[in-house]
C-alpha atoms as a printed R data frame, in Angstrom:
    type eleno elety resid chain resno       x       y      z
1   ATOM     1    CA   MET     A     1  10.031  21.431  7.468
2   ATOM     2    CA   ARG     A     2   8.691  19.129  4.597
3   ATOM     3    CA   LEU     A     3   7.283  15.704  6.156
4   ATOM     4    CA   PRO     A     4   7.895  12.193  4.403
5   ATOM     5    CA   ARG     A     5   5.708  11.087  1.782
6   ATOM     6    CA   SER     A     6   4.080   7.973  3.056
7   ATOM     7    CA   SER     A     7   3.995   4.651  0.992
8   ATOM     8    CA   SER     A     8   1.102   2.537  0.541
9   ATOM     9    CA   LEU     A     9   0.994  -0.409  2.504
10  ATOM    10    CA   GLU     A    10   0.806  -3.316  0.637
11  ATOM    11    CA   ALA     A    11  -1.613  -5.220  2.506
12  ATOM    12    CA   ILE     A    12  -4.913  -6.607  3.080
13  ATOM    13    CA   PRO     A    13  -7.608  -5.178  5.311
14  ATOM    14    CA   SER     A    14  -8.676  -7.651  8.044
15  ATOM    15    CA   VAL     A    15 -12.233  -6.643  9.823
16  ATOM    16    CA   SER     A    16 -12.970  -8.069 12.759
17  ATOM    17    CA   GLY     A    17 -10.971 -11.315 12.285
18  ATOM    18    CA   GLN     A    18 -12.370 -12.024  9.039
19  ATOM    19    CA   THR     A    19  -9.849 -11.420  6.074
20  ATOM    20    CA   VAL     A    20 -11.265  -8.960  3.672
21  ATOM    21    CA   PHE     A    21  -9.412 -10.268  0.018
22  ATOM    22    CA   ASN     A    22  -8.734  -6.955 -2.250
23  ATOM    23    CA   THR     A    23  -5.956  -7.464 -4.712
24  ATOM    24    CA   ASP     A    24  -5.653  -3.715 -4.862
25  ATOM    25    CA   VAL     A    25  -3.096  -1.927 -2.863
26  ATOM    26    CA   LEU     A    26  -4.104   0.758 -0.409
27  ATOM    27    CA   PRO     A    27  -3.475   3.897 -2.160
28  ATOM    28    CA   ARG     A    28  -0.360   6.095 -1.636
29  ATOM    29    CA   VAL     A    29  -1.563   8.711  0.776
30  ATOM    30    CA   GLU     A    30   0.599  11.762  1.850
31  ATOM    31    CA   THR     A    31   0.780  12.244  5.904
32  ATOM    32    CA   LYS     A    32   0.391  15.713  6.299
33  ATOM    33    CA   HIS     A    33   1.347  14.863 10.145
34  ATOM    34    CA   ALA     A    34   4.046  12.413 10.245
35  ATOM    35    CA   ILE     A    35   5.019  10.783 13.780
36  ATOM    36    CA   PRO     A    36   7.345   8.157 14.894
37  ATOM    37    CA   CYS     A    37   5.660   4.411 15.134
38  ATOM    38    CA   LEU     A    38   3.648   4.816 18.716
39  ATOM    39    CA   ARG     A    39   4.308   1.105 19.098
40  ATOM    40    CA   CYS     A    40   0.610   0.516 19.378
41  ATOM    41    CA   GLY     A    41   0.089  -2.057 16.857
42  ATOM    42    CA   GLU     A    42  -2.865  -1.018 15.346
43  ATOM    43    CA   CYS     A    43  -1.635  -1.138 11.493
44  ATOM    44    CA   CYS     A    44  -0.452  -5.347 12.483
45  ATOM    45    CA   ARG     A    45  -4.562  -6.036 13.713
46  ATOM    46    CA   ARG     A    46  -6.141  -4.224 10.910
47  ATOM    47    CA   TYR     A    47  -3.987  -5.490  7.965
48  ATOM    48    CA   GLN     A    48  -3.070  -8.835  6.707
49  ATOM    49    CA   VAL     A    49   0.756  -8.390  5.217
50  ATOM    50    CA   ARG     A    50   1.112  -9.608  1.236
51  ATOM    51    CA   LEU     A    51   4.473 -10.999  0.224
52  ATOM    52    CA   ASP     A    52   5.531 -11.721 -3.105
53  ATOM    53    CA   LEU     A    53   7.422 -15.547 -3.383
54  ATOM    54    CA   ALA     A    54  11.110 -13.914 -3.126
55  ATOM    55    CA   GLU     A    55  10.322 -11.718 -0.363
56  ATOM    56    CA   GLY     A    56   8.718 -14.391  2.038
57  ATOM    57    CA   GLN     A    57  11.865 -16.665  1.149
58  ATOM    58    CA   ARG     A    58  13.828 -14.007  2.430
59  ATOM    59    CA   ILE     A    59  12.079 -13.403  5.347
60  ATOM    60    CA   ALA     A    60  11.987 -17.479  6.023
61  ATOM    61    CA   GLY     A    61  15.806 -17.431  5.648
62  ATOM    62    CA   GLU     A    62  16.290 -14.985  8.669
63  ATOM    63    CA   LEU     A    63  13.807 -16.779 10.164
64  ATOM    64    CA   GLY     A    64  15.853 -20.332  9.871
65  ATOM    65    CA   LEU     A    65  13.152 -21.717  7.891
66  ATOM    66    CA   THR     A    66  12.513 -23.276  4.592
67  ATOM    67    CA   GLY     A    67  10.381 -21.529  2.445
68  ATOM    68    CA   GLU     A    68   7.747 -24.369  2.499
69  ATOM    69    CA   ASP     A    69   8.118 -24.240  6.323
70  ATOM    70    CA   PHE     A    70   7.668 -20.495  6.297
71  ATOM    71    CA   ARG     A    71   4.292 -21.015  4.455
72  ATOM    72    CA   ASN     A    72   2.872 -23.912  6.808
73  ATOM    73    CA   ARG     A    73   3.195 -22.035  9.358
74  ATOM    74    CA   TYR     A    74   2.773 -17.970  8.657
75  ATOM    75    CA   ALA     A    75   0.634 -18.597  5.257
76  ATOM    76    CA   ASP     A    76  -3.134 -17.479  5.161
77  ATOM    77    CA   ARG     A    77  -4.480 -21.249  3.428
78  ATOM    78    CA   ARG     A    78  -7.147 -19.129  2.620
79  ATOM    79    CA   TRP     A    79  -4.958 -16.360 -0.308
80  ATOM    80    CA   PRO     A    80  -5.502 -17.418 -3.476
81  ATOM    81    CA   GLY     A    81  -2.455 -15.975 -5.167
82  ATOM    82    CA   GLU     A    82   0.082 -18.368 -6.489
83  ATOM    83    CA   SER     A    83   2.665 -15.491 -6.921
84  ATOM    84    CA   SER     A    84   2.102 -14.723 -3.436
85  ATOM    85    CA   LEU     A    85   1.337 -15.307  0.306
86  ATOM    86    CA   LEU     A    86  -0.657 -13.883  2.798
87  ATOM    87    CA   VAL     A    87   0.864 -13.609  6.377
88  ATOM    88    CA   ARG     A    88  -2.227 -14.692  8.370
89  ATOM    89    CA   GLN     A    89  -2.905 -13.187 11.387
90  ATOM    90    CA   GLU     A    90  -3.175 -15.107 14.786
91  ATOM    91    CA   GLN     A    91  -5.149 -13.914 17.652
92  ATOM    92    CA   GLY     A    92  -6.479 -11.086 15.893
93  ATOM    93    CA   CYS     A    93  -2.787  -9.498 14.487
94  ATOM    94    CA   CYS     A    94   0.264 -10.163 12.479
95  ATOM    95    CA   PRO     A    95   2.124 -13.257 13.995
96  ATOM    96    CA   PHE     A    96   5.242 -11.401 14.163
97  ATOM    97    CA   LEU     A    97   3.668  -8.683 16.592
98  ATOM    98    CA   LYS     A    98   5.374  -9.067 20.191
99  ATOM    99    CA   ARG     A    99   4.154  -7.389 23.365
100 ATOM   100    CA   SER     A   100   6.978  -5.566 25.256
101 ATOM   101    CA   GLY     A   101   7.360  -5.246 28.994
102 ATOM   102    CA   GLU     A   102   4.324  -3.518 31.448
103 ATOM   103    CA   ASP     A   103   4.659  -0.392 29.430
104 ATOM   104    CA   GLY     A   104   2.620  -1.852 26.810
105 ATOM   105    CA   ASP     A   105   4.937  -1.486 23.729
106 ATOM   106    CA   GLU     A   106   3.956  -3.643 20.761
107 ATOM   107    CA   LEU     A   107   6.908  -4.284 18.849
108 ATOM   108    CA   CYS     A   108   7.993  -6.181 15.405
109 ATOM   109    CA   GLY     A   109   9.715  -9.404 16.352
110 ATOM   110    CA   ILE     A   110  11.092  -9.414 13.045
111 ATOM   111    CA   HIS     A   111  11.943  -6.097 12.854
112 ATOM   112    CA   SER     A   112  15.460  -6.156 11.285
113 ATOM   113    CA   PHE     A   113  14.214  -7.827  8.577
114 ATOM   114    CA   LYS     A   114  10.639  -6.958  8.542
115 ATOM   115    CA   PRO     A   115   8.254  -7.076  5.010
116 ATOM   116    CA   LEU     A   116   9.238  -3.936  2.452
117 ATOM   117    CA   CYS     A   117   5.460  -2.639  2.931
118 ATOM   118    CA   CYS     A   118   6.253  -2.445  7.015
119 ATOM   119    CA   ARG     A   119   8.906  -0.562  6.491
120 ATOM   120    CA   GLU     A   120   7.738   1.460  4.319
121 ATOM   121    CA   TRP     A   121   4.419   2.820  6.670
122 ATOM   122    CA   THR     A   122   4.328   5.982  7.720
123 ATOM   123    CA   PRO     A   123   2.576   6.471 10.917
124 ATOM   124    CA   GLY     A   124   0.965   9.791 11.259
125 ATOM   125    CA   LEU     A   125  -1.574  11.689 13.339
126 ATOM   126    CA   ASP     A   126  -4.152  11.575 10.271
127 ATOM   127    CA   ARG     A   127  -3.880   7.643 10.155
128 ATOM   128    CA   ARG     A   128  -6.931   5.958 11.381
129 ATOM   129    CA   GLU     A   129  -4.434   3.311 12.586
130 ATOM   130    CA   CYS     A   130  -2.506   5.403 14.462
131 ATOM   131    CA   GLN     A   131  -5.737   7.533 15.670
132 ATOM   132    CA   ALA     A   132  -7.396   4.054 17.212
133 ATOM   133    CA   GLY     A   133  -3.725   3.760 18.920
134 ATOM   134    CA   LEU     A   134  -3.640   6.761 20.593
135 ATOM   135    CA   ALA     A   135  -7.430   6.423 21.819
136 ATOM   136    CA   ARG     A   136  -6.723   2.780 23.217
137 ATOM   137    CA   ARG     A   137  -3.029   3.621 24.630
138 ATOM   138    CA   TRP     A   138  -3.423   7.078 25.438
139 ATOM   139    CA   GLY     A   139  -6.711   8.301 25.548
140 ATOM   140    CA   ILE     A   140  -6.261  10.912 23.370
141 ATOM   141    CA   THR     A   141  -7.885  12.259 19.896
142 ATOM   142    CA   VAL     A   142  -6.980  13.971 17.057
143 ATOM   143    CA   ASP     A   143  -9.024  17.009 15.690
144 ATOM   144    CA   SER     A   144  -9.180  17.581 11.591
145 ATOM   145    CA   SER     A   145  -6.561  19.922 11.968
146 ATOM   146    CA   GLY     A   146  -4.183  17.582 13.306
147 ATOM   147    CA   GLU     A   147  -4.151  18.915 16.723
148 ATOM   148    CA   LEU     A   148  -4.047  16.346 19.951
149 ATOM   149    CA   LYS     A   149  -7.157  16.320 21.863
150 ATOM   150    CA   GLY     A   150  -7.376  15.265 25.846
151 ATOM   151    CA   PRO     A   151  -5.772  15.908 28.820
152 ATOM   152    CA   ASP     A   152  -2.882  18.086 29.062
153 ATOM   153    CA   GLU     A   153  -0.828  15.798 31.206
154 ATOM   154    CA   ARG     A   154  -1.378  12.829 28.881
155 ATOM   155    CA   ILE     A   155  -0.500  14.561 25.788
156 ATOM   156    CA   ARG     A   156   2.470  16.157 27.642
157 ATOM   157    CA   ASP     A   157   3.404  12.484 28.384
158 ATOM   158    CA   LEU     A   158   2.877  11.553 24.855
159 ATOM   159    CA   ARG     A   159   5.449  14.303 23.597
160 ATOM   160    CA   LEU     A   160   7.627  13.029 26.036
161 ATOM   161    CA   PHE     A   161   7.142   9.278 24.701
162 ATOM   162    CA   MET     A   162   7.723  10.205 21.348
163 ATOM   163    CA   ASP     A   163  10.828  11.875 21.767
164 ATOM   164    CA   SER     A   164  12.442   9.289 23.490
165 ATOM   165    CA   LEU     A   165  11.734   7.449 20.336
166 ATOM   166    CA   ALA     A   166  13.709   9.460 18.059
167 ATOM   167    CA   SER     A   167  16.868   7.439 19.805
168 ATOM   168    CA   ASP     A   168  14.766   3.859 20.059
169 ATOM   169    CA   ARG     A   169  14.705   2.077 16.809
170 ATOM   170    CA   ARG     A   170  13.187  -1.429 18.328
171 ATOM   171    CA   ILE     A   171  10.077  -1.152 16.481
């Protein structure tokens, strides 16, 4: 089975709450071990999403906001770009990341109209973000060959969880 090609996440790394402005797009990297989104929110914590103005306007419209209101509410004012905007972080993550229920799922609050770079993001066992989410939420690590390491019960629970995600598209 051929795994889907991962696209770049056009976002700016955020380190310890401090934005590192970098106009480079993260490199397009194939993920060797694609998985469903684990709903851990790690990618939403580690990156600030850059939107071109048209996409910002589209999302603003979906939220019932004017472009100016969207920029005032969600744009990082430190971003020097004139043809794009950077979505600010709130409490260390994307302002659209929402915690769901007692199970700890973290879901996109604008999933049905989220930014293109977020839609194109492909989670994978070889991605640092997904590995961090696995460790934090499941107590599982991934070795260099892509094998899950941890208690058998936790790995079994994770696999059942990933199977359940195939029919649930809330993310």
